[in-house]
C-alpha positions as CSV (number, residue, x, y, z in Angstrom):
1,M,18.9,-56.7,-24.9
2,M,21.5,-59.0,-23.4
3,L,22.3,-58.8,-19.7
4,L,25.5,-59.9,-18.2
5,P,25.9,-60.6,-14.4
6,C,28.9,-58.8,-13.1
7,P,29.9,-60.5,-9.8
8,N,30.5,-57.0,-8.3
9,C,27.7,-54.9,-9.9
10,G,24.9,-57.3,-10.7
11,A,23.1,-57.7,-14.0
12,R,24.0,-55.0,-16.6
13,N,23.4,-54.3,-20.1
14,V,26.1,-55.9,-22.4
15,S,27.0,-52.5,-23.7
16,E,28.9,-51.7,-20.4
17,F,31.2,-54.6,-21.1
18,R,34.1,-55.5,-23.4
19,Y,34.5,-59.1,-24.5
20,V,38.0,-60.1,-23.9
21,G,37.8,-63.6,-25.4
22,E,37.8,-67.2,-24.5
23,A,39.0,-68.1,-21.0
24,K,42.1,-70.1,-21.4
25,T,45.5,-70.7,-19.7
26,R,48.5,-68.6,-20.9
27,P,51.6,-70.3,-21.9
28,D,54.6,-69.9,-19.6
29,P,56.7,-66.9,-21.1
30,T,60.0,-68.5,-20.1
31,T,59.3,-71.9,-21.9
32,A,56.7,-71.3,-24.6
33,T,57.7,-71.8,-28.2
34,P,56.7,-69.6,-31.1
35,Q,54.0,-72.2,-32.1
36,E,52.6,-72.3,-28.7
37,W,52.2,-68.5,-28.7
38,R,50.8,-68.6,-32.2
39,R,48.3,-71.1,-31.0
40,H,47.3,-69.2,-27.8
41,L,46.9,-65.8,-29.6
42,Y,45.3,-66.7,-32.9
43,L,43.6,-70.1,-32.8
44,H,40.3,-70.2,-31.1
45,R,37.6,-73.0,-30.7
46,N,34.6,-71.0,-31.6
47,P,32.1,-73.7,-30.5
48,A,28.4,-73.6,-31.0
49,G,27.3,-74.3,-27.3
50,W,28.5,-73.5,-23.9
51,T,31.8,-71.8,-23.7
52,R,33.9,-70.0,-20.9
53,E,34.9,-66.5,-21.7
54,T,36.5,-63.5,-20.0
55,W,34.7,-60.1,-20.0
56,Y,35.8,-56.6,-18.8
57,H,33.2,-54.2,-17.0
58,G,34.6,-50.9,-18.3
59,S,31.5,-48.8,-17.4
60,G,31.2,-50.2,-13.9
61,C,33.6,-51.8,-11.4
62,R,36.5,-52.0,-14.0
63,R,37.0,-55.6,-13.2
64,Y,37.5,-58.8,-15.3
65,F,35.4,-61.7,-14.7
66,A,34.5,-65.1,-16.4
67,I,31.1,-66.5,-17.4
68,E,30.0,-69.5,-19.1
69,R,27.7,-68.3,-22.1
70,N,25.9,-70.4,-24.7
71,T,26.9,-69.0,-28.1
72,V,23.7,-70.2,-29.7
73,D,21.2,-68.3,-27.6
74,N,23.4,-66.2,-25.2
75,A,22.1,-67.8,-22.0
76,V,24.5,-67.1,-19.2
77,R,25.2,-70.1,-16.7
78,T,27.8,-69.0,-14.4
79,A,29.8,-65.9,-13.3
80,G,33.0,-65.3,-11.2
81,A,35.8,-63.0,-10.7
82,T,39.2,-63.6,-12.3
83,S,42.7,-63.0,-10.9
């Protein structure tokens, strides 16, 4: 069982959450080219090691938050709310 530390509810089973994806900056909609949108939506780093991710706690506080997770062993290093 994998536990994720929700900043509002505490550590909970991963089945309560939805993985949103890598935490990254969204391009400016007024100036972004189609190539920049394609890169943002479809190209992901997928590293083996520490990565910053966004998760949604659908069965709890219904908030988004970011964590740093090691994709090799699922260890979680930090947690925080997102805007």
